[in-house]
py3Dmol code that shows the C-alpha trace and the ligand (Angstrom):
import py3Dmol

protein = """\
ATOM      1  CA  MET A   1      -2.666 -12.421 -20.354  1.00  0.00           C
ATOM      2  CA  ARG A   2      -4.651  -9.592 -18.990  1.00  0.00           C
ATOM      3  CA  ARG A   3      -8.205 -10.646 -18.671  1.00  0.00           C
ATOM      4  CA  ASN A   4     -11.443  -8.986 -17.571  1.00  0.00           C
ATOM      5  CA  ILE A   5     -12.513 -10.923 -14.445  1.00  0.00           C
ATOM      6  CA  VAL A   6     -15.621 -10.754 -12.245  1.00  0.00           C
ATOM      7  CA  ALA A   7     -15.415 -12.938  -9.138  1.00  0.00           C
ATOM      8  CA  GLY A   8     -18.137 -13.398  -6.636  1.00  0.00           C
ATOM      9  CA  ASN A   9     -16.810 -13.957  -3.090  1.00  0.00           C
ATOM     10  CA  TRP A  10     -19.773 -15.475  -1.348  1.00  0.00           C
ATOM     11  CA  LYS A  11     -18.020 -15.377   2.136  1.00  0.00           C
ATOM     12  CA  MET A  12     -19.857 -17.329   4.846  1.00  0.00           C
ATOM     13  CA  ASN A  13     -23.184 -17.354   2.984  1.00  0.00           C
ATOM     14  CA  ASN A  14     -25.278 -20.013   1.212  1.00  0.00           C
ATOM     15  CA  ASN A  15     -25.671 -23.635   2.477  1.00  0.00           C
ATOM     16  CA  LEU A  16     -25.653 -26.490   0.021  1.00  0.00           C
ATOM     17  CA  LEU A  17     -29.222 -25.957  -1.403  1.00  0.00           C
ATOM     18  CA  GLN A  18     -28.713 -22.257  -1.645  1.00  0.00           C
ATOM     19  CA  THR A  19     -25.441 -22.638  -3.403  1.00  0.00           C
ATOM     20  CA  GLU A  20     -27.000 -24.993  -5.920  1.00  0.00           C
ATOM     21  CA  ALA A  21     -30.015 -22.576  -6.364  1.00  0.00           C
ATOM     22  CA  LEU A  22     -27.697 -19.597  -7.064  1.00  0.00           C
ATOM     23  CA  LEU A  23     -25.625 -21.675  -9.494  1.00  0.00           C
ATOM     24  CA  GLN A  24     -28.705 -22.703 -11.400  1.00  0.00           C
ATOM     25  CA  GLU A  25     -29.631 -19.188 -11.873  1.00  0.00           C
ATOM     26  CA  LEU A  26     -26.146 -18.303 -13.030  1.00  0.00           C
ATOM     27  CA  LYS A  27     -26.067 -21.244 -15.328  1.00  0.00           C
ATOM     28  CA  MET A  28     -29.108 -20.043 -17.219  1.00  0.00           C
ATOM     29  CA  GLN A  29     -27.343 -16.765 -18.143  1.00  0.00           C
ATOM     30  CA  VAL A  30     -25.197 -16.142 -21.210  1.00  0.00           C
ATOM     31  CA  ILE A  31     -21.610 -15.353 -20.036  1.00  0.00           C
ATOM     32  CA  PRO A  32     -19.976 -12.679 -22.333  1.00  0.00           C
ATOM     33  CA  GLU A  33     -16.878 -13.962 -23.981  1.00  0.00           C
ATOM     34  CA  ASN A  34     -14.736 -11.082 -22.879  1.00  0.00           C
ATOM     35  CA  VAL A  35     -15.250 -11.840 -19.183  1.00  0.00           C
ATOM     36  CA  THR A  36     -13.910 -14.616 -16.983  1.00  0.00           C
ATOM     37  CA  VAL A  37     -16.515 -15.314 -14.287  1.00  0.00           C
ATOM     38  CA  MET A  38     -15.537 -16.923 -10.967  1.00  0.00           C
ATOM     39  CA  VAL A  39     -17.611 -17.726  -7.886  1.00  0.00           C
ATOM     40  CA  ALA A  40     -16.214 -18.604  -4.508  1.00  0.00           C
ATOM     41  CA  PRO A  41     -18.665 -20.617  -2.385  1.00  0.00           C
ATOM     42  CA  ALA A  42     -17.816 -21.988   1.151  1.00  0.00           C
ATOM     43  CA  TYR A  43     -15.433 -25.038   1.505  1.00  0.00           C
ATOM     44  CA  THR A  44     -18.324 -27.380   2.236  1.00  0.00           C
ATOM     45  CA  ASN A  45     -19.981 -26.641  -1.180  1.00  0.00           C
ATOM     46  CA  LEU A  46     -16.880 -26.402  -3.358  1.00  0.00           C
ATOM     47  CA  TYR A  47     -17.080 -30.006  -4.769  1.00  0.00           C
ATOM     48  CA  HIS A  48     -20.712 -29.799  -5.457  1.00  0.00           C
ATOM     49  CA  ALA A  49     -20.270 -26.373  -7.144  1.00  0.00           C
ATOM     50  CA  PHE A  50     -17.400 -27.689  -9.222  1.00  0.00           C
ATOM     51  CA  GLU A  51     -19.525 -30.565 -10.442  1.00  0.00           C
ATOM     52  CA  SER A  52     -22.609 -28.319 -10.942  1.00  0.00           C
ATOM     53  CA  VAL A  53     -20.854 -25.922 -13.333  1.00  0.00           C
ATOM     54  CA  ARG A  54     -18.675 -28.400 -15.136  1.00  0.00           C
ATOM     55  CA  GLY A  55     -18.466 -27.481 -18.780  1.00  0.00           C
ATOM     56  CA  GLN A  56     -19.867 -23.954 -18.184  1.00  0.00           C
ATOM     57  CA  ALA A  57     -17.921 -20.705 -18.379  1.00  0.00           C
ATOM     58  CA  ILE A  58     -17.892 -20.281 -14.600  1.00  0.00           C
ATOM     59  CA  GLU A  59     -14.867 -21.162 -12.488  1.00  0.00           C
ATOM     60  CA  VAL A  60     -15.295 -22.211  -8.978  1.00  0.00           C
ATOM     61  CA  VAL A  61     -12.623 -20.894  -6.648  1.00  0.00           C
ATOM     62  CA  ALA A  62     -11.764 -21.087  -2.948  1.00  0.00           C
ATOM     63  CA  GLN A  63     -11.993 -18.288  -0.419  1.00  0.00           C
ATOM     64  CA  ASN A  64      -8.774 -19.360   1.511  1.00  0.00           C
ATOM     65  CA  MET A  65      -6.488 -22.260   2.292  1.00  0.00           C
ATOM     66  CA  HIS A  66      -3.830 -23.188   4.827  1.00  0.00           C
ATOM     67  CA  GLN A  67      -0.167 -22.682   3.858  1.00  0.00           C
ATOM     68  CA  SER A  68       1.034 -26.125   5.096  1.00  0.00           C
ATOM     69  CA  LYS A  69       1.073 -29.281   3.031  1.00  0.00           C
ATOM     70  CA  ASN A  70      -0.907 -31.243   5.506  1.00  0.00           C
ATOM     71  CA  GLY A  71      -0.812 -32.041   9.179  1.00  0.00           C
ATOM     72  CA  ALA A  72      -2.162 -31.082  12.715  1.00  0.00           C
ATOM     73  CA  TYR A  73      -4.037 -27.897  11.774  1.00  0.00           C
ATOM     74  CA  THR A  74      -7.656 -28.671  12.990  1.00  0.00           C
ATOM     75  CA  GLY A  75     -10.275 -26.992  10.933  1.00  0.00           C
ATOM     76  CA  GLU A  76      -7.989 -26.121   8.020  1.00  0.00           C
ATOM     77  CA  VAL A  77      -7.932 -27.092   4.315  1.00  0.00           C
ATOM     78  CA  SER A  78      -4.817 -27.541   2.179  1.00  0.00           C
ATOM     79  CA  ALA A  79      -4.060 -26.687  -1.429  1.00  0.00           C
ATOM     80  CA  GLU A  80      -3.893 -30.372  -2.253  1.00  0.00           C
ATOM     81  CA  MET A  81      -7.411 -30.937  -0.912  1.00  0.00           C
ATOM     82  CA  LEU A  82      -8.722 -28.021  -3.066  1.00  0.00           C
ATOM     83  CA  LYS A  83      -6.966 -29.382  -6.085  1.00  0.00           C
ATOM     84  CA  SER A  84      -8.477 -32.796  -5.420  1.00  0.00           C
ATOM     85  CA  VAL A  85     -12.077 -31.398  -5.812  1.00  0.00           C
ATOM     86  CA  GLY A  86     -11.272 -29.508  -8.944  1.00  0.00           C
ATOM     87  CA  ILE A  87     -10.206 -26.096  -7.588  1.00  0.00           C
ATOM     88  CA  ASP A  88      -7.409 -24.324  -9.386  1.00  0.00           C
ATOM     89  CA  THR A  89      -7.722 -20.877  -7.957  1.00  0.00           C
ATOM     90  CA  VAL A  90      -7.676 -19.440  -4.389  1.00  0.00           C
ATOM     91  CA  ILE A  91      -8.378 -15.957  -2.929  1.00  0.00           C
ATOM     92  CA  LEU A  92      -5.606 -15.088  -0.504  1.00  0.00           C
ATOM     93  CA  GLY A  93      -5.292 -12.149   1.868  1.00  0.00           C
ATOM     94  CA  HIS A  94      -8.859 -11.011   1.927  1.00  0.00           C
ATOM     95  CA  SER A  95      -9.174  -8.172   4.436  1.00  0.00           C
ATOM     96  CA  GLU A  96     -11.522 -10.295   6.619  1.00  0.00           C
ATOM     97  CA  ARG A  97      -8.875 -12.984   6.727  1.00  0.00           C
ATOM     98  CA  ARG A  98      -6.192 -10.358   7.597  1.00  0.00           C
ATOM     99  CA  ALA A  99      -8.394  -8.841  10.308  1.00  0.00           C
ATOM    100  CA  TYR A 100      -9.929 -11.837  11.922  1.00  0.00           C
ATOM    101  CA  PHE A 101      -7.799 -14.803  11.175  1.00  0.00           C
ATOM    102  CA  ASN A 102      -4.195 -13.528  11.491  1.00  0.00           C
ATOM    103  CA  ASP A 103      -3.326 -13.692   7.910  1.00  0.00           C
ATOM    104  CA  THR A 104      -0.248 -11.437   8.090  1.00  0.00           C
ATOM    105  CA  ASN A 105       1.947 -10.539   5.180  1.00  0.00           C
ATOM    106  CA  ALA A 106       4.414 -13.201   6.222  1.00  0.00           C
ATOM    107  CA  VAL A 107       1.643 -15.909   6.393  1.00  0.00           C
ATOM    108  CA  LEU A 108       0.354 -14.740   3.088  1.00  0.00           C
ATOM    109  CA  ALA A 109       3.734 -14.994   1.408  1.00  0.00           C
ATOM    110  CA  GLU A 110       3.813 -18.727   2.530  1.00  0.00           C
ATOM    111  CA  LYS A 111       0.237 -19.294   1.254  1.00  0.00           C
ATOM    112  CA  VAL A 112       1.167 -17.730  -2.096  1.00  0.00           C
ATOM    113  CA  ASN A 113       4.082 -20.025  -2.374  1.00  0.00           C
ATOM    114  CA  THR A 114       1.980 -23.103  -1.455  1.00  0.00           C
ATOM    115  CA  ALA A 115      -0.689 -22.136  -4.059  1.00  0.00           C
ATOM    116  CA  LEU A 116       1.969 -21.835  -6.747  1.00  0.00           C
ATOM    117  CA  GLU A 117       3.676 -25.070  -5.705  1.00  0.00           C
ATOM    118  CA  ASN A 118       0.389 -26.733  -6.257  1.00  0.00           C
ATOM    119  CA  ASP A 119      -0.159 -25.286  -9.708  1.00  0.00           C
ATOM    120  CA  MET A 120      -2.859 -22.961  -8.471  1.00  0.00           C
ATOM    121  CA  GLN A 121      -3.512 -19.322  -9.356  1.00  0.00           C
ATOM    122  CA  ALA A 122      -3.980 -16.919  -6.512  1.00  0.00           C
ATOM    123  CA  ILE A 123      -6.199 -13.816  -6.290  1.00  0.00           C
ATOM    124  CA  PHE A 124      -4.114 -11.706  -3.970  1.00  0.00           C
ATOM    125  CA  CYS A 125      -6.133  -9.124  -2.032  1.00  0.00           C
ATOM    126  CA  PHE A 126      -4.648  -6.007  -0.538  1.00  0.00           C
ATOM    127  CA  GLY A 127      -6.001  -2.582   0.478  1.00  0.00           C
ATOM    128  CA  GLU A 128      -5.785   0.161   3.073  1.00  0.00           C
ATOM    129  CA  GLU A 129      -7.985   0.812   6.071  1.00  0.00           C
ATOM    130  CA  LEU A 130     -10.006   4.182   6.560  1.00  0.00           C
ATOM    131  CA  GLU A 131      -7.407   5.433   8.920  1.00  0.00           C
ATOM    132  CA  ASP A 132      -4.572   4.889   6.418  1.00  0.00           C
ATOM    133  CA  ARG A 133      -6.477   6.827   3.851  1.00  0.00           C
ATOM    134  CA  LYS A 134      -7.280   9.664   6.191  1.00  0.00           C
ATOM    135  CA  GLN A 135      -3.535   9.966   6.828  1.00  0.00           C
ATOM    136  CA  GLY A 136      -2.808   9.830   3.135  1.00  0.00           C
ATOM    137  CA  GLU A 137      -0.926   6.572   3.654  1.00  0.00           C
ATOM    138  CA  GLN A 138      -2.845   4.347   1.183  1.00  0.00           C
ATOM    139  CA  PHE A 139       0.014   3.984  -1.337  1.00  0.00           C
ATOM    140  CA  GLU A 140       2.628   3.123   1.319  1.00  0.00           C
ATOM    141  CA  VAL A 141       0.235   0.559   2.912  1.00  0.00           C
ATOM    142  CA  VAL A 142      -0.611  -1.102  -0.340  1.00  0.00           C
ATOM    143  CA  LYS A 143       3.150  -1.156  -1.331  1.00  0.00           C
ATOM    144  CA  ALA A 144       4.065  -2.873   1.958  1.00  0.00           C
ATOM    145  CA  GLN A 145       1.280  -5.474   1.619  1.00  0.00           C
ATOM    146  CA  LEU A 146       2.571  -6.340  -1.912  1.00  0.00           C
ATOM    147  CA  GLU A 147       6.165  -6.305  -1.145  1.00  0.00           C
ATOM    148  CA  GLN A 148       5.889  -8.384   1.963  1.00  0.00           C
ATOM    149  CA  GLY A 149       3.291 -10.832   0.761  1.00  0.00           C
ATOM    150  CA  LEU A 150       3.799 -11.180  -2.925  1.00  0.00           C
ATOM    151  CA  LEU A 151       6.724  -9.590  -4.706  1.00  0.00           C
ATOM    152  CA  HIS A 152       9.191 -12.233  -3.677  1.00  0.00           C
ATOM    153  CA  LEU A 153       7.857 -14.294  -6.564  1.00  0.00           C
ATOM    154  CA  ASN A 154       9.913 -14.516  -9.709  1.00  0.00           C
ATOM    155  CA  GLU A 155       8.567 -13.328 -13.038  1.00  0.00           C
ATOM    156  CA  GLU A 156       7.455 -16.695 -14.191  1.00  0.00           C
ATOM    157  CA  GLN A 157       5.500 -17.456 -10.898  1.00  0.00           C
ATOM    158  CA  PHE A 158       3.971 -14.009 -10.891  1.00  0.00           C
ATOM    159  CA  LYS A 159       2.089 -14.879 -14.118  1.00  0.00           C
ATOM    160  CA  ASN A 160      -0.240 -17.002 -11.889  1.00  0.00           C
ATOM    161  CA  ILE A 161      -1.378 -14.008  -9.771  1.00  0.00           C
ATOM    162  CA  ILE A 162      -4.520 -11.936 -10.045  1.00  0.00           C
ATOM    163  CA  LEU A 163      -4.422  -8.845  -7.905  1.00  0.00           C
ATOM    164  CA  ALA A 164      -7.537  -7.492  -6.088  1.00  0.00           C
ATOM    165  CA  TYR A 165      -7.514  -4.012  -4.590  1.00  0.00           C
ATOM    166  CA  GLU A 166     -10.114  -3.818  -1.854  1.00  0.00           C
ATOM    167  CA  PRO A 167     -10.015  -0.733   0.396  1.00  0.00           C
ATOM    168  CA  VAL A 168     -11.229  -2.027   3.735  1.00  0.00           C
ATOM    169  CA  TRP A 169     -13.426   1.118   4.218  1.00  0.00           C
ATOM    170  CA  ALA A 170     -15.446   0.216   1.109  1.00  0.00           C
ATOM    171  CA  ILE A 171     -16.267  -3.383   1.937  1.00  0.00           C
ATOM    172  CA  GLY A 172     -19.748  -4.146   2.906  1.00  0.00           C
ATOM    173  CA  THR A 173     -20.288  -0.524   3.765  1.00  0.00           C
ATOM    174  CA  GLY A 174     -22.085   0.833   0.678  1.00  0.00           C
ATOM    175  CA  GLU A 175     -19.185   3.227   0.360  1.00  0.00           C
ATOM    176  CA  THR A 176     -17.415   2.679  -2.862  1.00  0.00           C
ATOM    177  CA  ALA A 177     -13.962   4.130  -3.847  1.00  0.00           C
ATOM    178  CA  SER A 178     -14.666   6.728  -6.591  1.00  0.00           C
ATOM    179  CA  PRO A 179     -13.482   5.601 -10.046  1.00  0.00           C
ATOM    180  CA  GLU A 180     -10.631   7.969  -9.678  1.00  0.00           C
ATOM    181  CA  GLN A 181      -9.620   6.686  -6.239  1.00  0.00           C
ATOM    182  CA  ALA A 182      -9.666   3.073  -7.722  1.00  0.00           C
ATOM    183  CA  GLN A 183      -7.799   4.076 -10.915  1.00  0.00           C
ATOM    184  CA  ASP A 184      -5.079   5.934  -8.884  1.00  0.00           C
ATOM    185  CA  ILE A 185      -4.310   2.897  -6.774  1.00  0.00           C
ATOM    186  CA  HIS A 186      -4.476   0.494  -9.702  1.00  0.00           C
ATOM    187  CA  ALA A 187      -2.164   2.566 -11.870  1.00  0.00           C
ATOM    188  CA  TYR A 188       0.239   2.905  -8.910  1.00  0.00           C
ATOM    189  CA  VAL A 189       0.214  -0.829  -8.407  1.00  0.00           C
ATOM    190  CA  ARG A 190       0.727  -1.574 -12.111  1.00  0.00           C
ATOM    191  CA  LYS A 191       3.804   0.771 -11.955  1.00  0.00           C
ATOM    192  CA  LEU A 192       5.092  -1.094  -8.861  1.00  0.00           C
ATOM    193  CA  ILE A 193       4.743  -4.473 -10.699  1.00  0.00           C
ATOM    194  CA  ALA A 194       6.620  -2.884 -13.764  1.00  0.00           C
ATOM    195  CA  SER A 195       9.536  -1.923 -11.522  1.00  0.00           C
ATOM    196  CA  ALA A 196       9.524  -5.314  -9.735  1.00  0.00           C
ATOM    197  CA  TYR A 197       9.367  -7.274 -12.865  1.00  0.00           C
ATOM    198  CA  SER A 198       8.901  -5.615 -16.340  1.00  0.00           C
ATOM    199  CA  ASP A 199       6.349  -3.524 -18.247  1.00  0.00           C
ATOM    200  CA  THR A 200       5.220  -6.752 -19.972  1.00  0.00           C
ATOM    201  CA  VAL A 201       4.382  -8.416 -16.711  1.00  0.00           C
ATOM    202  CA  ALA A 202       2.602  -5.287 -15.414  1.00  0.00           C
ATOM    203  CA  GLU A 203       0.592  -4.987 -18.714  1.00  0.00           C
ATOM    204  CA  ASN A 204      -0.492  -8.611 -18.473  1.00  0.00           C
ATOM    205  CA  VAL A 205      -1.636  -8.701 -14.723  1.00  0.00           C
ATOM    206  CA  SER A 206      -5.349  -8.394 -14.050  1.00  0.00           C
ATOM    207  CA  ILE A 207      -6.108  -5.951 -11.240  1.00  0.00           C
ATOM    208  CA  LEU A 208      -9.617  -6.267  -9.866  1.00  0.00           C
ATOM    209  CA  TYR A 209     -11.464  -3.749  -7.623  1.00  0.00           C
ATOM    210  CA  GLY A 210     -13.555  -4.809  -4.738  1.00  0.00           C
ATOM    211  CA  GLY A 211     -15.677  -2.844  -2.325  1.00  0.00           C
ATOM    212  CA  SER A 212     -19.447  -2.194  -2.645  1.00  0.00           C
ATOM    213  CA  VAL A 213     -19.497  -2.906  -6.385  1.00  0.00           C
ATOM    214  CA  LYS A 214     -23.110  -2.857  -7.519  1.00  0.00           C
ATOM    215  CA  PRO A 215     -25.054  -2.909 -10.840  1.00  0.00           C
ATOM    216  CA  GLY A 216     -25.352   0.824 -10.601  1.00  0.00           C
ATOM    217  CA  ASN A 217     -21.623   1.665 -10.279  1.00  0.00           C
ATOM    218  CA  ALA A 218     -19.838  -1.163 -11.951  1.00  0.00           C
ATOM    219  CA  LYS A 219     -19.659   0.316 -15.410  1.00  0.00           C
ATOM    220  CA  GLU A 220     -17.911   3.605 -14.291  1.00  0.00           C
ATOM    221  CA  ILE A 221     -15.417   1.575 -12.128  1.00  0.00           C
ATOM    222  CA  PHE A 222     -14.591  -0.957 -14.866  1.00  0.00           C
ATOM    223  CA  ALA A 223     -14.237   1.870 -17.465  1.00  0.00           C
ATOM    224  CA  ASN A 224     -10.887   2.760 -15.894  1.00  0.00           C
ATOM    225  CA  PRO A 225      -7.816   1.707 -17.889  1.00  0.00           C
ATOM    226  CA  ASP A 226      -6.167  -0.077 -15.078  1.00  0.00           C
ATOM    227  CA  VAL A 227      -9.267  -1.677 -13.607  1.00  0.00           C
ATOM    228  CA  ASP A 228      -9.726  -5.183 -15.053  1.00  0.00           C
ATOM    229  CA  GLY A 229     -12.892  -6.334 -13.177  1.00  0.00           C
ATOM    230  CA  GLY A 230     -14.196  -6.794  -9.745  1.00  0.00           C
ATOM    231  CA  LEU A 231     -14.301  -8.992  -6.566  1.00  0.00           C
ATOM    232  CA  ILE A 232     -17.790  -8.791  -5.624  1.00  0.00           C
ATOM    233  CA  GLY A 233     -19.256  -9.516  -2.092  1.00  0.00           C
ATOM    234  CA  GLY A 234     -22.907  -8.711  -1.304  1.00  0.00           C
ATOM    235  CA  ALA A 235     -24.010  -8.228  -4.900  1.00  0.00           C
ATOM    236  CA  ALA A 236     -22.599 -11.696  -5.884  1.00  0.00           C
ATOM    237  CA  LEU A 237     -25.372 -13.368  -3.700  1.00  0.00           C
ATOM    238  CA  ASN A 238     -28.116 -12.216  -6.259  1.00  0.00           C
ATOM    239  CA  ALA A 239     -27.773 -13.686  -9.663  1.00  0.00           C
ATOM    240  CA  ASN A 240     -29.393 -10.614 -11.438  1.00  0.00           C
ATOM    241  CA  ASP A 241     -27.072  -8.271  -9.668  1.00  0.00           C
ATOM    242  CA  PHE A 242     -24.126 -10.351 -10.302  1.00  0.00           C
ATOM    243  CA  MET A 243     -24.791 -10.843 -14.019  1.00  0.00           C
ATOM    244  CA  ALA A 244     -25.475  -7.082 -14.384  1.00  0.00           C
ATOM    245  CA  ILE A 245     -21.982  -6.564 -13.054  1.00  0.00           C
ATOM    246  CA  VAL A 246     -20.550  -9.195 -15.332  1.00  0.00           C
ATOM    247  CA  ASN A 247     -22.262  -7.380 -18.252  1.00  0.00           C
ATOM    248  CA  ALA A 248     -20.878  -3.966 -17.177  1.00  0.00           C
ATOM    249  CA  PHE A 249     -17.739  -4.168 -19.340  1.00  0.00           C
TER     250      PHE A 249
END
"""
ligand_1 = """\
10
13P
P -18.839 -6.057 -0.866
O -19.059 -6.124 -2.283
O -19.978 -6.760 -0.138
O -18.495 -4.681 -0.383
O -17.573 -6.963 -0.539
C -16.454 -6.848 -1.192
C -15.557 -7.943 -0.915
O -15.065 -8.072 0.211
C -15.321 -8.959 -1.937
O -14.255 -9.832 -1.482
"""
view = py3Dmol.view(width=600, height=400)
view.addModel(protein, "pdb")
view.setStyle({"model": 0}, {"cartoon": {"style": "trace"}})
view.addModel(ligand_1, "xyz")
view.setStyle({"model": 1}, {"stick": {}})
view.zoomTo()
view.show()
């Protein structure tokens, strides 16, 4: 079912005390019923965060995981480990993971499979770099990322996917894609999903936008028919800003 979703990707920010402090602030807020709210703290704070928001309308999700079941992968965390601390959703393919940690499309296809085998949902991120957009190749780049990392799933599996379009040039730069640029890609992606699966699947998938979403621009971005919410970086670290975005629908 297509949902409005606002997810805060905290990236490598907030130690345990800061995590709890931010969660306390969020817990005091009223979460509107038409929005699913998620936060993604660092691995070390996931279990605490999960316990802290238990019973509240805030879902704690992970920022990444390894594709293997278990084994000699020093420093990595498995799906089963995430599940064991209450985590049912994982962000996969964030551009920072793609750029700095070798999350290729092929690796991401494996990670997606592992998430689904463990009954998890995945927030699958994709998006072009500035150079791609300058060359007018944003649609091809996005298509390749989806085809190579995600569209091998069957229709039933795909129901566990949330999409997140994050143009790399708009992440942490203060430069937001215009509402039209976001809508153009989102509509294109929804068509791609319709041709890979069906109109019903395409209608039901949530497609989030990420990249310098702030309280001041969230409303006009979310107003687009194919934008179903946001994946928020910097502004998610401040409870008031994050809640203003949550309330922007
Ligand atoms: P900013 O909101 O800081 O641009 O980050 C977006 C992002 O990468 C969310 O995953």
